[in-house]
Phi, psi and omega in degrees: 000113179290146178250107189243353181274180181300343182285337183304314175310310182292326178275347177054048174243155175269177176278141183242160185298138177297138171294158180295142184302128176090003186253347184288142184217149171271143169277165006274351172218173192299125165259119185296148169281152177270118182289147178278167186294335184255024177133188177148192182296161178288136180298142174260354181224147176295144177287136176283127185264093170254087189278185183294329177302311180296314186298324179291316177298335184262005179315309177303328179284322179300313190294340184262010179280165187292147178304135179094357182289338183270008179281135176274141182287116178239163174293140187284137168286157183305318182296322179295322180292320180293318181293321180301316180298336176277358180094011187249063177290145177277114187239007185274156181277203188232052183275333187215160176294140174046061177286167184249093173295162183293339179279357177089351176283119195260015179280145175272160177304326182298313178301321180293328183286322177296335182277340184277162177249053191287155166251015182128174180190185184263129181256132176296130175256303189196167174242133175264109182260150175164317174294142180252359177221179182309131182277124186256346184194141178227133178222146169228089188296155178294130177083009183252143174265019186238149175252135181240131174226136178246156184211170175298343179282000173086022186231154167247116183254135184258130179236133174283128187289343180268328183254333186079012178269155176280113183262345186199147177229125180243122179276123183267359176085005185170171177304138167273117189279329176191171179204140174219162178250143168216104189056233175275003179275147176237125177247124179251121180271112174238192181283123167076007171194166170248117177273123178244127179244130169266114187280348174274319183263338186086003180290141180227141183232146171248110181269112188262158178141314181302138176262007182207186180298140177271124192253343183200153176217157172209150180224146162254190177294337180237343181227138174253127180249143178227122175271128184246168183297333183273008175090002181257154179245123177267149178225127185241139163287134186212138011278170177216153177269000179276148176286330179230130184240130175268147175300142181272340168197167183232128176265121177240147183168315180286150184256002179216177182308137176268106189254001180209136168229145178208143189241134171249189185300324187240353189220154167255128175248141180237130175253143186222156173292355174276010171080011182244161170238131176247147181251123185242133179285130184285349179267309188268339189064025177261148172287119186251351180196138172237128182260121182256007188299327186287147180252007178215188182303135173267118196256345182198135175237148185203121180280139179220105189051237183270001180256164178237135176250140182217146178225155189213162174291001176280005175071032174227153169246128180249138176255121187250137177230158181278128179274174181303338180271351173101358182268157176281146176227134173289109179261343182206142174233121177260131181256143171233168185277352176230164172293165182241146188251310191222136171252148179209140180243143175226131175266145179237124179308120179073009180223172178297149172288162187243137177246130171262134180232106172277131177273142184285138178057030180220170184248028178222161178237125177271136178251130179229143169284147172240142014261011186280340180070026169290132184294135177250351183132192186222140167257137183247150176223182177285319178221186183301134186270132183261327185215145184225133175218153186225145178252160181298337179276002177093018178261140182244138179240135172230141183236130188246175180293345173277350186094008181270130181248112179257144178250130178235156174231138176285127182231144178301168184294329190275004177266142178297134174269066181238138184277334182255036182293335178252002191278000000 
């Protein structure tokens, strides 16, 4: 991925060959690229089909969403960026001409959109209600027409992709700490185990070994890693024909919960509430570096090509690059007005990638172009967003601490950004 913005000088990297269209991926596992309106790379996941009929079925839920949900995330005009830095985000919906938000900004969403120079953005579609506590994981398995969501309320909900309705609720016997997808598999992290479901064959496995809640997971083609509340990282050989699988080794070193894992070609990275990031060699399984630069809990780590992105409750996002000696160095720090909770990456065919930053104890997600960190806009929720997932067709899912699961659609610039277009 070429770095052509002013950030290149700060990162001190040269230009690298551009990846083939549609092949760029975020680690730790494949993140689908968003296709452009006139073509693009082949989708690596089935598109969730929320057609106009489905949107009408979900109309009552749509109308109950929080004010401001129908606004599309657009690149910020300079005036909007300056006002945002002062804490004056425009958060009012579009019910009437020229509403007066509480923050004193009297521009309507339509006026905001006209002033921006956007390349497209996310349109709010609907909210799926059912979870009563924070959503901790969202999965859309390959080849399945079902969406899976897990929460701190101890349940996994299964949603039909054609109707948008919840078709099953599975009680897990305790809090769901995290959830990921790999091919047809759904992995659910709970206390003292990881439950693995093959949505294609119906096979179920129970991965034993953790002594506490599983807070984070990452997977390669052969290994599944799980970060736990007691600071350890468990690793299993996967897949397996056994019904119960014991871990093949355990990585120890963190003093507090491991809440985020990310995998590059050669390393596993772990972010912990102990304020550190550890880099583990995937060949020797040894910790080769510990990063101490964050001043508060590290809440999310994300691999981007040969770089690492991390965020923390210290209100910063850091970009790390490898030195000639092979160690990571913090080359750039982006500051926010709140602590940060979750990072997520999205590739766009032929365009710069997008970084999502969920703010801690806030109801918004900031969107940034990489590598410049130019603001692209804001997505709103009821409460802090804990989990984000994307489909190949450009549908985005966000789960927040209130238990609300929102569905967004990527739309080109020339499409109206209104939530009730089919209602």
